[in-house]
C-alpha positions in Angstrom: 2.5 -4.8 -0.5 2.4 -1.2 0.4 3.0 1.9 -1.8 4.3 5.3 -0.8 1.5 7.9 -1.2 4.0 10.6 -2.1 6.4 9.0 -4.7 4.7 5.7 -5.5 7.6 3.5 -4.5 6.5 0.0 -3.5 7.6 -1.4 -0.1 7.2 -5.0 0.9 8.4 -5.0 4.5 6.6 -2.6 6.8 7.2 -2.6 10.5 5.1 -0.9 13.2 8.0 1.3 14.4 9.7 3.8 12.2 7.6 3.7 9.0 9.4 5.6 6.4 9.9 5.4 2.6 13.4 4.6 1.6 13.2 6.8 -1.5 11.6 10.0 -0.4 11.3 9.8 3.4 7.5 10.1 3.5 5.6 8.3 6.3 2.2 7.8 4.5 1.6 4.4 2.9 -1.3 3.0 0.9 -2.1 -0.8 0.9 -2.1 -2.0 -2.7 -5.2 -4.1 -3.5 -5.8 -6.2 -6.5 -8.2 -4.8 -9.1 -10.7 -7.7 -8.9 -14.4 -7.4 -9.6 -16.7 -9.3 -7.2 -20.1 -10.6 -8.4 -22.7 -11.4 -5.8 -25.6 -13.7 -6.6 -29.0 -12.5 -5.4 -31.9 -14.8 -4.5 
């Protein structure tokens, strides 16, 4: 899932050619990552 950096519209299908937001026309996208906290165990 990718989010437009300008308007925040979510886009699911991204192709390598012709990246463009359907809502605002921006070509900058941010990959949405889950907000998960990772805990590492030390020895």
